Residue frames relative to the residue before (quaternion, step in Angstrom):
aa qw qx qy qz dx dy dz
M 1.0000 0.0000 0.0000 0.0000 0.00 0.00 0.00
K 0.0401 -0.8599 0.5079 -0.0319 3.50 0.65 1.13
G 0.8147 0.2811 -0.1600 0.4812 3.61 -0.79 0.87
L 0.6893 0.4575 -0.3374 0.4490 3.53 1.09 -0.07
A 0.4237 -0.6906 0.5483 0.2073 3.42 -1.04 1.10
K 0.0744 -0.8582 0.5072 -0.0271 3.57 -0.52 1.29
E 0.1068 0.7457 -0.6490 0.1068 3.52 -0.33 1.28
E 0.2407 -0.8340 0.4810 0.1228 3.53 0.04 1.30
L 0.4548 -0.6386 0.5683 0.2500 3.51 -1.33 0.70
T 0.0381 0.8219 -0.5446 0.1625 3.50 -0.18 1.41
S 0.7693 0.2219 -0.1526 0.5793 3.61 1.24 -0.03
L 0.6373 -0.5439 0.4151 0.3546 3.45 -1.43 0.51
E 0.6006 0.5769 -0.3466 0.4317 3.57 1.00 -0.66
Q 0.6516 0.4998 -0.3006 0.4850 3.55 1.07 -0.82
V 0.6402 0.5262 -0.3202 0.4590 3.45 0.98 -0.67
K 0.6355 0.5629 -0.2891 0.4425 3.53 1.13 -0.84
L 0.6750 0.4644 -0.2241 0.5277 3.48 1.21 -1.03
L 0.5623 0.6308 -0.4199 0.3310 3.65 0.88 -0.28
K 0.1456 -0.8057 0.5739 -0.0160 3.58 -0.40 1.37
I 0.1372 -0.7594 0.6286 0.0968 3.46 -1.16 0.83
S 0.4797 -0.6918 0.4528 0.2938 3.53 -0.79 0.96
P 0.4385 -0.6686 0.5313 0.2802 3.62 -0.96 0.92
D 0.6358 0.5552 -0.3070 0.4395 3.68 1.12 -0.20
R 0.4062 0.7645 -0.4229 0.2679 3.49 1.42 -0.23
A 0.3484 -0.8018 0.4448 0.1945 3.61 -0.45 1.16
F 0.8325 0.1516 -0.0716 0.5280 3.52 1.07 -0.78
F 0.4397 -0.7609 0.4224 0.2221 3.63 -0.71 0.77
S 0.4382 0.6663 -0.4538 0.3976 3.65 1.36 0.08
A 0.5228 -0.6182 0.4861 0.3288 3.54 -1.18 0.68
Q 0.3594 -0.7157 0.5543 0.2264 3.51 -1.17 0.65
H 0.6863 -0.5084 0.2980 0.4263 3.60 -1.06 0.53
E 0.6509 0.4960 -0.3282 0.4718 3.53 0.97 -0.97
E 0.6394 0.5295 -0.3463 0.4369 3.72 0.91 -0.65
I 0.6632 0.4706 -0.3474 0.4670 3.53 0.90 -0.64
A 0.6109 0.5754 -0.3291 0.4329 3.63 1.10 -0.93
T 0.7368 0.4126 -0.2321 0.4828 3.67 0.97 -0.96
G 0.5824 -0.6075 0.3956 0.3677 3.67 1.06 0.04
A 0.4148 0.7207 -0.4958 0.2506 3.63 1.03 0.23
T 0.6826 0.4421 -0.3155 0.4889 3.64 1.12 -0.15
T 0.4562 0.6684 -0.4793 0.3397 3.59 1.17 0.31
D 0.5516 -0.5570 0.4750 0.3999 3.52 -1.30 -0.02
I 0.5591 -0.6396 0.3933 0.3517 3.64 -0.84 0.83
Y 0.5888 0.5743 -0.4154 0.3885 3.67 0.92 -0.33
F 0.6156 0.5137 -0.3893 0.4534 3.61 1.00 -0.29
I 0.6067 0.5145 -0.3660 0.4829 3.64 1.15 -0.41
R 0.6030 0.5475 -0.3252 0.4806 3.58 1.15 -0.72
T 0.6227 0.5531 -0.3036 0.4627 3.55 1.07 -1.07
Y 0.6366 0.5489 -0.3028 0.4492 3.60 0.96 -1.05
E 0.6554 0.5298 -0.2945 0.4506 3.58 0.83 -1.11
I 0.7198 0.4795 -0.2565 0.4315 3.49 0.69 -1.00
L 0.7011 0.4426 -0.2688 0.4902 3.54 0.99 -0.95
K 0.5543 0.5809 -0.3737 0.4644 3.59 1.13 -0.51
D 0.7062 0.4648 -0.2913 0.4476 3.62 0.79 -0.98
L 0.7094 0.4660 -0.2426 0.4699 3.51 1.15 -0.59
G 0.4492 -0.7089 0.4111 0.3559 3.42 1.38 -0.01
L 0.5370 0.6389 -0.3595 0.4173 3.62 1.16 0.55
L 0.4293 0.7383 -0.4612 0.2406 3.64 1.12 -0.14
Y 0.7870 0.2894 -0.1981 0.5075 3.66 0.99 -0.60
T 0.1756 0.7554 -0.5889 0.2273 3.55 1.04 0.95
E 0.4869 -0.6478 0.5184 0.2728 3.44 -1.19 0.82
V 0.0609 0.7952 -0.6005 0.0580 3.62 -0.71 0.97
T 0.2495 -0.7026 0.6270 0.2258 3.51 -1.40 0.14
A 0.1117 -0.7716 0.6241 0.0508 3.73 -0.76 0.89
E 0.1047 -0.7644 0.6327 0.0671 3.43 -1.24 0.73
I 0.2159 -0.7917 0.5614 0.1067 3.56 -1.12 0.75
F 0.0028 0.8087 -0.5872 0.0354 3.62 -0.81 1.01
P 0.4059 -0.7032 0.5310 0.2424 3.54 -1.25 0.59
R 0.5587 -0.5987 0.4768 0.3196 3.56 -1.31 0.47
R 0.7995 0.0747 -0.0337 0.5950 3.62 0.98 -0.68
E 0.6694 -0.5250 0.3769 0.3662 3.46 -1.31 0.13
G 0.2009 0.8005 -0.5481 0.1358 3.59 -1.17 0.42
I 0.5503 -0.5772 0.4692 0.3793 3.47 -1.38 -0.59
L 0.4009 -0.7558 0.4656 0.2263 3.60 -0.71 0.88
A 0.1665 0.7679 -0.6096 0.1050 3.48 -0.89 0.99
G 0.5657 0.5827 -0.3970 0.4276 3.65 -1.01 0.44
V 0.4951 0.6966 -0.4298 0.2915 3.71 1.24 -0.49
A 0.6334 0.5706 -0.3382 0.3985 3.55 0.95 -0.90
E 0.6792 0.4729 -0.3087 0.4688 3.54 1.00 -0.87
V 0.6294 0.5241 -0.3496 0.4549 3.57 1.02 -0.63
L 0.6271 0.5173 -0.3355 0.4759 3.61 1.04 -0.63
N 0.6435 0.5270 -0.2965 0.4693 3.49 1.04 -0.85
L 0.6641 0.5433 -0.2801 0.4305 3.58 1.04 -0.84
L 0.7656 0.3543 -0.1674 0.5102 3.43 1.19 -0.80
Q 0.2628 0.7908 -0.4913 0.2535 3.55 1.43 0.25
G 0.7872 0.2541 -0.1871 0.5298 3.69 -0.83 0.70
K 0.5785 0.5659 -0.4351 0.3946 3.74 0.92 -0.24
K 0.5239 -0.6167 0.5209 0.2720 3.53 -1.37 0.65
V 0.5197 0.6347 -0.4385 0.3670 3.69 0.63 0.97
E 0.3412 -0.7088 0.5751 0.2245 3.46 -1.38 0.26
I 0.1006 -0.8132 0.5721 0.0348 3.58 -0.71 0.97
W 0.1060 -0.7102 0.6958 0.0124 3.57 -1.13 1.08
S 0.1556 0.7881 -0.5879 0.0953 3.46 -1.05 0.73
L 0.5734 -0.4767 0.5194 0.4173 3.59 -1.42 0.28
P 0.5040 -0.5830 0.5254 0.3607 3.70 -1.04 0.58
E 0.6003 -0.5776 0.4494 0.3226 3.44 -1.29 0.59
G 0.7275 0.3518 -0.2547 0.5311 3.55 -0.69 0.98
S 0.5109 0.6209 -0.4276 0.4130 3.61 1.23 -0.05
S 0.4291 -0.6136 0.5923 0.2976 3.48 -1.32 0.64
F 0.0531 -0.7673 0.6363 0.0596 3.66 -1.38 0.41
A 0.4103 -0.6707 0.5597 0.2619 3.37 -1.24 0.43
A 0.6331 -0.5129 0.3929 0.4263 3.54 -1.33 0.29
K 0.8454 0.1069 -0.1610 0.4980 3.54 -1.19 0.97
E 0.3940 0.6506 -0.5307 0.3740 3.77 1.08 0.60
V 0.4826 -0.6443 0.4986 0.3215 3.58 -0.97 0.71
V 0.0975 -0.8290 0.5428 0.0927 3.65 -0.45 0.89
M 0.7913 0.0682 -0.0388 0.6063 3.58 1.31 -0.38
R 0.1276 -0.7755 0.6165 0.0479 3.44 -1.14 0.84
I 0.0644 -0.7928 0.6053 0.0305 3.72 -0.63 0.88
K 0.0093 0.8146 -0.5799 0.0118 3.66 -0.77 1.01
G 0.4109 0.7008 -0.4877 0.3198 3.65 -0.76 0.92
P 0.7080 -0.4058 0.3283 0.4756 3.65 -1.06 -0.17
Y 0.5180 -0.6972 0.3829 0.3146 3.48 -0.69 0.99
G 0.5861 0.6312 -0.2767 0.4261 3.44 1.23 -0.66
E 0.6681 0.5076 -0.2995 0.4541 3.50 1.32 -0.53
F 0.8369 0.1694 -0.0906 0.5126 3.59 1.15 -0.41
G 0.4856 0.6964 -0.4370 0.2971 3.66 1.13 -0.34
L 0.5899 0.5972 -0.3699 0.3982 3.55 1.07 -0.67
F 0.7513 0.4251 -0.1841 0.4701 3.56 1.06 -0.82
E 0.2507 0.7553 -0.5555 0.2408 3.72 1.13 0.39
T 0.6542 0.5133 -0.3538 0.4282 3.71 0.61 -1.01
A 0.7017 0.4976 -0.2694 0.4328 3.59 0.72 -1.19
I 0.6576 0.5232 -0.2887 0.4588 3.49 0.83 -1.13
L 0.6828 0.4216 -0.3250 0.5004 3.66 0.60 -0.93
G 0.6696 0.5030 -0.3592 0.4119 3.79 0.71 -0.77
M 0.6369 0.5315 -0.3363 0.4458 3.63 1.01 -0.74
L 0.7057 0.4589 -0.2851 0.4584 3.49 0.93 -0.91
A 0.6527 0.5570 -0.3204 0.4013 3.61 0.91 -1.04
S 0.7365 0.4193 -0.2640 0.4606 3.57 0.71 -1.14
S 0.6907 0.4734 -0.3248 0.4397 3.65 0.76 -0.86
S 0.6221 0.5409 -0.3088 0.4744 3.65 1.08 -0.70
G 0.6475 0.4874 -0.3508 0.4692 3.61 0.99 -0.73
W 0.6584 0.5326 -0.2976 0.4408 3.52 0.93 -0.86
A 0.6397 0.5491 -0.2575 0.4723 3.47 1.04 -1.15
T 0.6453 0.5150 -0.3089 0.4722 3.63 1.00 -0.89
A 0.6688 0.4854 -0.3334 0.4538 3.61 0.85 -0.95
A 0.6375 0.4957 -0.3620 0.4657 3.63 0.92 -0.75
K 0.6550 0.5195 -0.3624 0.4121 3.61 0.92 -0.71
E 0.5906 0.5517 -0.3472 0.4758 3.59 1.17 -0.62
I 0.6578 0.4787 -0.3250 0.4823 3.62 0.99 -0.73
K 0.6271 0.5400 -0.3339 0.4512 3.56 0.94 -0.77
E 0.6734 0.4586 -0.3335 0.4742 3.61 0.86 -0.81
A 0.6293 0.4985 -0.3543 0.4795 3.72 1.04 -0.66
A 0.7023 0.4901 -0.2823 0.4323 3.64 0.77 -0.85
G 0.2717 -0.7776 0.5158 0.2355 3.64 1.15 -0.60
D 0.8102 -0.1874 0.1801 0.5254 3.61 -0.73 -0.95
K 0.6068 0.5691 -0.3857 0.3989 3.62 1.15 0.06
P 0.4816 -0.7371 0.3962 0.2604 3.54 -0.76 1.04
F 0.0427 -0.7663 0.6332 0.1002 3.58 -1.23 0.28
I 0.2781 -0.7573 0.5762 0.1309 3.48 -1.32 0.71
C 0.4378 -0.7119 0.4771 0.2720 3.51 -0.77 0.99
F 0.0549 -0.8126 0.5803 -0.0052 3.73 -0.69 1.08
G 0.3931 0.7934 -0.4054 0.2273 3.55 1.22 0.51
A 0.4076 0.7613 -0.4540 0.2194 3.67 1.22 -0.20
R 0.6806 0.5084 -0.3049 0.4305 3.55 1.03 -0.77
H 0.6443 0.5416 -0.2953 0.4520 3.64 1.19 -0.23
V 0.7480 0.3313 -0.2090 0.5358 3.56 1.25 -0.16
H 0.6298 -0.4969 0.3856 0.4558 3.61 -1.25 0.22
P 0.5519 -0.6594 0.3681 0.3537 3.69 -0.83 0.90
A 0.5563 0.6019 -0.4105 0.3997 3.60 1.15 -0.50
V 0.7804 0.3202 -0.1864 0.5037 3.70 0.95 -0.62
A 0.4118 0.7273 -0.4659 0.2906 3.55 1.20 -0.03
P 0.6246 0.4958 -0.3564 0.4869 3.73 0.94 -0.51
V 0.6667 0.5068 -0.3167 0.4454 3.53 0.87 -0.86
M 0.6483 0.4984 -0.3269 0.4738 3.52 0.96 -0.83
E 0.7265 0.4256 -0.2955 0.4514 3.67 0.68 -0.89
R 0.5500 0.5625 -0.3927 0.4764 3.63 1.19 -0.35
A 0.6434 0.5274 -0.3091 0.4609 3.59 1.00 -0.89
A 0.6354 0.5656 -0.2944 0.4356 3.48 1.07 -0.97
L 0.6339 0.5147 -0.3118 0.4859 3.50 1.16 -0.93
I 0.6512 0.5185 -0.3325 0.4433 3.61 0.92 -0.81
G 0.6503 0.5292 -0.2626 0.4777 3.61 1.25 -0.79
G 0.6690 -0.5143 0.2911 0.4507 3.64 1.16 -0.26
A 0.3835 0.6707 -0.5464 0.3232 3.65 1.10 0.33
S 0.5178 -0.6471 0.5042 0.2427 3.46 -1.35 0.87
G 0.8143 -0.0683 0.1183 0.5641 3.53 1.02 -0.73
A 0.3277 -0.7379 0.5681 0.1590 3.59 -1.23 0.14
S 0.4043 -0.7290 0.5080 0.2167 3.50 -1.05 0.77
C 0.5943 0.5658 -0.3388 0.4603 3.54 1.16 -0.55
I 0.4829 -0.7297 0.4167 0.2462 3.47 -0.66 1.11
L 0.6784 0.4756 -0.2874 0.4806 3.58 0.95 -0.94
A 0.6746 0.4960 -0.3425 0.4261 3.52 0.89 -0.81
A 0.6261 0.5271 -0.3255 0.4736 3.62 1.02 -0.85
K 0.6838 0.5029 -0.2912 0.4413 3.59 0.84 -0.92
M 0.7035 0.4583 -0.3052 0.4493 3.44 0.82 -0.71
A 0.6232 0.4988 -0.3274 0.5055 3.60 1.39 -0.28
G 0.5168 -0.6378 0.4287 0.3773 3.53 1.27 -0.03
M 0.6030 0.5524 -0.3641 0.4458 3.62 1.19 0.55
E 0.4454 -0.6264 0.5442 0.3363 3.55 -1.23 -0.07
P 0.4850 -0.6668 0.4621 0.3265 3.69 -0.83 0.88
Q 0.3164 -0.7643 0.5531 0.0991 3.36 -1.20 0.89
G 0.4749 0.6636 -0.4771 0.3263 3.60 -0.97 0.78
T 0.3388 -0.7712 0.4946 0.2141 3.69 -0.90 0.48
V 0.7022 -0.3967 0.2768 0.5224 3.55 -0.10 -1.22
P 0.4772 -0.6925 0.4412 0.3132 3.70 -1.11 0.23
H 0.7041 -0.4249 0.2994 0.4838 3.49 -1.21 0.07
A 0.5468 0.6386 -0.4190 0.3430 3.67 1.04 -0.67
L 0.6694 0.5344 -0.3381 0.3899 3.57 0.89 -0.73
F 0.6299 0.4963 -0.3061 0.5131 3.72 1.20 -0.67
L 0.6345 0.5391 -0.3294 0.4453 3.59 0.99 -0.91
I 0.7004 0.4388 -0.3107 0.4694 3.64 0.85 -0.83
I 0.6876 0.4516 -0.3088 0.4775 3.63 0.91 -0.82
G 0.4762 -0.7254 0.4180 0.2688 3.68 1.04 -0.60
D 0.8142 0.1229 -0.0548 0.5647 3.54 1.14 -0.27
T 0.5446 -0.6877 0.3872 0.2837 3.60 -0.80 0.95
V 0.6802 0.5417 -0.2192 0.4425 3.40 1.07 -0.91
E 0.6172 0.4832 -0.2916 0.5482 3.45 1.17 -0.91
G 0.5943 0.5611 -0.3539 0.4546 3.65 0.90 -0.71
A 0.6950 0.5014 -0.2675 0.4406 3.48 0.82 -1.18
K 0.6762 0.5248 -0.2957 0.4241 3.44 0.94 -0.94
A 0.6241 0.5243 -0.3109 0.4887 3.54 1.15 -0.86
Y 0.6051 0.5590 -0.3544 0.4425 3.56 0.95 -0.93
H 0.6863 0.5357 -0.2473 0.4252 3.50 0.72 -1.40
R 0.6782 0.5262 -0.2567 0.4442 3.59 1.07 -1.05
L 0.8199 0.3734 -0.1075 0.4204 3.50 0.77 -1.19
M 0.6301 0.5238 -0.3143 0.4794 3.63 1.27 -0.57
P 0.5632 -0.6090 0.4284 0.3583 3.59 -1.15 0.69
P 0.7104 -0.5052 0.3171 0.3737 3.52 -1.20 0.52
G 0.7060 0.4725 -0.2489 0.4651 3.51 1.18 -0.73
A 0.4806 0.6312 -0.4325 0.4284 3.55 1.32 0.10
K 0.3980 -0.7274 0.5027 0.2443 3.70 -0.61 0.94
R 0.3222 -0.7580 0.5361 0.1851 3.49 -0.85 1.10
T 0.1909 0.7676 -0.5723 0.2164 3.49 0.17 1.36
I 0.0951 -0.8444 0.5258 -0.0370 3.57 -0.28 1.22
L 0.4457 -0.6634 0.5517 0.2384 3.48 -1.20 1.08
V 0.0988 -0.8214 0.5611 0.0262 3.67 -0.94 0.87
D 0.6492 0.5347 -0.3738 0.3911 3.55 1.07 0.40
T 0.3689 0.7877 -0.4437 0.2157 3.58 1.20 0.32
F 0.8459 0.1963 -0.0421 0.4941 3.53 0.86 -1.12
K 0.8304 0.1505 -0.0122 0.5363 3.43 0.78 -1.15
D 0.7657 -0.3137 0.2824 0.4854 3.59 -1.39 -0.19
E 0.5411 -0.6790 0.3892 0.3077 3.59 -0.81 0.90
A 0.6414 0.5395 -0.2929 0.4600 3.43 1.03 -0.84
E 0.6781 0.4958 -0.2668 0.4724 3.45 0.99 -0.90
E 0.6569 0.4612 -0.3059 0.5121 3.54 0.91 -0.73
A 0.5865 0.5773 -0.3947 0.4086 3.66 0.91 -0.67
L 0.6781 0.5326 -0.2385 0.4467 3.48 1.05 -1.13
R 0.6414 0.5470 -0.2836 0.4570 3.53 1.11 -0.88
V 0.6593 0.5047 -0.2793 0.4823 3.38 1.01 -1.01
A 0.6827 0.5048 -0.2870 0.4435 3.51 0.79 -1.00
E 0.6418 0.5156 -0.3106 0.4750 3.60 1.00 -0.74
A 0.6854 0.5026 -0.2632 0.4564 3.53 1.07 -0.80
L 0.7724 0.3397 -0.1751 0.5073 3.57 0.93 -0.86
G 0.2602 -0.8116 0.4925 0.1762 3.60 1.20 -0.44
P 0.8329 -0.1217 0.0761 0.5344 3.68 -0.93 -0.86
A 0.5576 0.6332 -0.3905 0.3683 3.61 1.02 -0.47
L 0.6857 0.4836 -0.3176 0.4416 3.66 0.94 -0.81
E 0.3345 -0.7752 0.5239 0.1126 3.36 -0.91 1.29
A 0.7883 -0.0876 0.1460 0.5912 3.50 1.00 -1.08
I 0.2835 -0.6715 0.6501 0.2146 3.41 -1.45 0.37
R 0.3048 -0.7330 0.5878 0.1558 3.62 -1.12 0.74
L 0.1138 -0.7412 0.6583 0.0656 3.50 -1.01 0.95
D 0.0379 0.7949 -0.5967 0.1034 3.50 -0.71 1.25
T 0.1517 0.8390 -0.5178 0.0707 3.61 1.20 0.47
P 0.4375 -0.7231 0.4748 0.2455 3.59 -0.85 1.05
S 0.6710 -0.5093 0.3930 0.3686 3.49 -1.33 0.45
E 0.5884 0.5633 -0.3996 0.4204 3.57 1.00 -0.59
R 0.7590 0.3642 -0.2020 0.5004 3.64 1.22 -0.48
G 0.6475 -0.5484 0.2608 0.4604 3.42 1.53 0.36
G 0.4700 -0.7083 0.4155 0.3237 3.56 1.28 0.25
V 0.6407 -0.4709 0.4282 0.4294 3.48 -1.40 -0.25
T 0.1391 -0.8177 0.5572 0.0382 3.71 -0.64 1.13
P 0.6342 -0.4797 0.4245 0.4330 3.61 -1.10 0.13
D 0.6892 0.4764 -0.3216 0.4411 3.58 0.91 -0.94
L 0.6297 0.5034 -0.3819 0.4518 3.60 1.02 -0.60
V 0.6429 0.4919 -0.3699 0.4559 3.61 0.85 -0.76
R 0.6320 0.5331 -0.3510 0.4395 3.67 0.88 -0.66
E 0.6656 0.5071 -0.2969 0.4601 3.50 0.94 -0.96
V 0.6777 0.4835 -0.2921 0.4708 3.66 0.83 -0.80
R 0.6392 0.5263 -0.3217 0.4593 3.46 1.06 -0.73
A 0.6827 0.4902 -0.2909 0.4572 3.55 1.01 -1.00
R 0.6806 0.4748 -0.3046 0.4675 3.66 1.05 -0.79
L 0.6193 0.4975 -0.3519 0.4951 3.61 1.01 -0.44
D 0.6922 0.4215 -0.3192 0.4913 3.64 0.86 -0.65
G 0.6223 0.5705 -0.3567 0.4000 3.51 1.01 -0.53
A 0.7144 0.4072 -0.2199 0.5249 3.49 1.26 -0.75
G 0.6462 -0.6069 0.2779 0.3699 3.48 1.32 0.30
F 0.5248 0.6570 -0.3477 0.4147 3.50 1.44 0.11
H 0.0703 0.8418 -0.5334 0.0435 3.54 0.98 0.95
H 0.7008 0.5170 -0.3106 0.3811 3.64 0.95 -0.81
V 0.5268 0.5972 -0.4303 0.4250 3.68 1.24 -0.04
R 0.2325 -0.7905 0.5537 0.1199 3.51 -0.80 1.05
I 0.3885 -0.7042 0.5457 0.2354 3.68 -1.16 0.38
F 0.1196 -0.7698 0.6270 0.0040 3.55 -0.69 1.32
V 0.1605 -0.8346 0.5267 0.0174 3.55 -0.75 0.98
S 0.1539 0.7987 -0.5794 0.0526 3.66 -0.76 0.61
G 0.5414 0.6442 -0.4358 0.3192 3.67 -1.25 0.20
G 0.8344 -0.1965 0.1139 0.5022 3.50 -0.24 1.17
L 0.2827 0.7861 -0.5141 0.1945 3.72 1.02 0.48
T 0.1157 -0.7305 0.6697 0.0670 3.55 -1.28 0.81
P 0.6785 -0.4424 0.3258 0.4877 3.57 -1.10 0.02
E 0.6665 0.5058 -0.3263 0.4399 3.61 0.89 -0.89
K 0.6619 0.4703 -0.3262 0.4840 3.69 0.94 -0.69
V 0.6240 0.5056 -0.3731 0.4645 3.59 0.93 -0.63
R 0.6497 0.5283 -0.3219 0.4418 3.56 0.88 -0.68
Q 0.7004 0.4429 -0.2695 0.4906 3.49 0.87 -0.88
L 0.6363 0.4875 -0.3282 0.4997 3.75 1.02 -0.57
A 0.6020 0.5401 -0.3737 0.4542 3.61 0.98 -0.73
E 0.6630 0.5228 -0.2807 0.4564 3.52 0.93 -0.99
A 0.6692 0.5185 -0.2849 0.4497 3.55 1.12 -0.81
G 0.6376 -0.5479 0.3190 0.4376 3.57 1.20 -0.38
A 0.3717 0.6887 -0.5142 0.3509 3.66 1.29 0.50
D 0.3813 -0.7696 0.4940 0.1355 3.53 -1.00 0.95
A 0.7818 -0.0238 0.0859 0.6172 3.65 1.12 -0.78
F 0.2834 -0.7742 0.5619 0.0674 3.51 -1.27 0.60
G 0.1460 -0.6954 0.6866 0.1539 3.54 -1.34 0.46
V 0.0678 -0.8059 0.5874 -0.0300 3.49 -0.75 1.18
G 0.0747 -0.8392 0.5385 0.0123 3.46 -0.88 0.92
S 0.8109 0.2742 -0.1665 0.4893 3.59 0.05 -1.28
Y 0.5519 0.5703 -0.4353 0.4250 3.79 0.86 -0.32
I 0.7240 0.4060 -0.2603 0.4932 3.52 0.93 -0.83
S 0.7325 0.4838 -0.2257 0.4223 3.51 0.71 -1.10
G 0.7064 0.4331 -0.2292 0.5108 3.55 1.35 -0.51
A 0.4274 0.7336 -0.4424 0.2888 3.44 1.33 0.08
P 0.4811 -0.6766 0.4619 0.3121 3.66 -0.82 0.92
P 0.5464 -0.5938 0.4713 0.3560 3.53 -1.14 0.56
I 0.3470 -0.6807 0.5788 0.2849 3.58 -1.14 0.36
D 0.4495 -0.7164 0.4755 0.2420 3.56 -0.46 1.44
M 0.1134 -0.7758 0.6204 0.0212 3.46 -0.88 1.06
T 0.1027 -0.7843 0.6079 0.0690 3.70 -0.94 0.76
M 0.2063 -0.7240 0.6485 0.1122 3.52 -1.22 0.89
D 0.0384 -0.8000 0.5983 -0.0236 3.51 -0.92 1.09
L 0.4207 -0.6471 0.5661 0.2895 3.63 -0.99 0.72
K 0.0636 -0.8372 0.5432 0.0041 3.59 -0.78 0.85
E 0.7773 0.0858 -0.1410 0.6071 3.42 1.50 0.02
V 0.0823 -0.7762 0.6247 0.0216 3.67 -0.80 0.79
A 0.8264 -0.1195 0.0232 0.5498 3.63 -0.68 1.27
G 0.7611 -0.4144 0.2379 0.4387 3.62 0.82 0.99
R 0.6504 0.4979 -0.3333 0.4668 3.66 1.22 -0.07
P 0.5082 -0.6446 0.4884 0.2962 3.56 -0.98 0.88
V 0.1545 0.7678 -0.6192 0.0570 3.60 -0.83 0.82
A 0.0451 0.7536 -0.6558 -0.0014 3.57 -1.38 0.17
K 0.5572 -0.5771 0.5055 0.3177 3.46 -1.34 0.53
R 0.6100 -0.5264 0.3773 0.4565 3.68 -0.98 0.33
G 0.7462 0.3504 -0.3065 0.4758 3.50 -1.14 0.85
R 0.7089 0.3697 -0.2299 0.5549 3.64 1.18 -0.25
L 0.4985 -0.6579 0.4844 0.2899 3.46 -1.32 0.70
P 0.4688 -0.6736 0.4863 0.2999 3.76 -0.87 0.89
G 0.7942 0.3370 -0.2500 0.4395 3.52 -1.24 0.56
P 0.6124 -0.5356 0.4080 0.4143 3.65 -1.11 0.35
L 0.4233 -0.7006 0.5462 0.1778 3.36 -1.28 0.88
P 0.3665 -0.7406 0.4679 0.3134 3.68 -0.53 0.80
N 0.0762 0.7346 -0.6703 0.0720 3.55 -1.19 0.82
P 0.2424 -0.8034 0.5307 0.1191 3.57 -0.13 1.28
R 0.5504 0.5997 -0.4235 0.3976 3.63 1.08 -0.12
L 0.5796 0.6224 -0.3812 0.3625 3.61 1.08 -0.59
E 0.1642 -0.7871 0.5896 0.0770 3.53 -1.02 0.96
R 0.4284 -0.6754 0.4949 0.3397 3.58 -0.87 0.61
L 0.1863 -0.8329 0.5203 0.0293 3.50 -0.65 1.21
Y 0.7882 0.0741 0.0435 0.6094 3.63 1.25 -0.72
P 0.5396 -0.3053 -0.7782 0.1004 1.64 -1.60 1.90
C-alpha cells in the first residue's frame, strides 16, 4: 500500500471520532479508508478492544479461507496489497486458479492483531472478484477460441468497475471497455462507438465513414448496424462504403425486436459472403449468456461483448475460520480443528 498513511481503526474511540465530510461527492470507499479498516464490520473493533485488554490481541493464529461453491479465484492481488508490511505469512491458490466448494483457497498465519481487523475487506475482495471471474470463465468456455470483451462497467458502481473488469480478464475475457480497467491490466481499452453517434448523425453509413476518417489507424473498424434499418441491409451498405477497411459489423439488436438470434447471424453471414465480403467478421453483444454465446458462435458469430452476465454475477461467499490459536488446533462446531491440507497452496507473502 505504497503512499498510504495508515492509522488503523483499532478502538471504539477512534470509530467515534471518525468524521465524514458532508461535502463528500461519492460514497465509495477511498483507498486510505480501506487500508485503515474503515470498511470493516464494527464487531472486529470490539474484538480488538477486548483482546487488547486481556493481553491477547497479538496471539499467534492460523486462519483459513474457503468458498461456498466452486469457481475461479480472483482478488488475491488486492489482499496481498492490503496486508503488505504486516507480520504475517500468506499461502494461496494463484489468481485465476479453479477451486472446489469448501477447498481452502488462502491461509494466513501471524498475530491476530496484524490482520483480524481486515477480515471483512479480505473476504469481500475475494468474493466479488471470484464471482465475476467465474462468470467470465463460463463465457470463455462457451465461446471456445472466439474472443469476448467485457462490457460490464455500465452495470456496476464506477468505483468497482475496474475491479470487475480486471476479474473478467482473469476469467478469460480478451479485453475490457473500461479505460481504467484496461490500463491497469497493461492493455488498451476496446470498443468503438454507441448508437448515440448514429442517432445524432442520422445515418449508419455516414457515421461509419466519419469514424473511418477520424479514428486512428489502430482503432478497429467495427460498426453497429442495428440502429435504423434491417441489420443485413445495413451490414451490406457499410461493407460497400468501407470496403477492405471494415473489420467487423456489430449486432446489438434490442430485446424489443427479438435480440440477436442465430438465424439473424446466419443471414448476415450469408449475405456478406454472397456479396464477397468474406473478411468482415460478426461481433455480437446485448444480454449474452453462456448458452446464447454458444448458439451464436455455432451460427457464425466471431466475437462477443458481454456485460450484465459478468457484472451481475453473484459473489462467491467466502468464510474465514481460525484453525490454530497459539499453536493449538481449534475450530468452531461443524468444522475440523487444525489447518486443512491443500498441496495446491503457494506461499505468496512474504
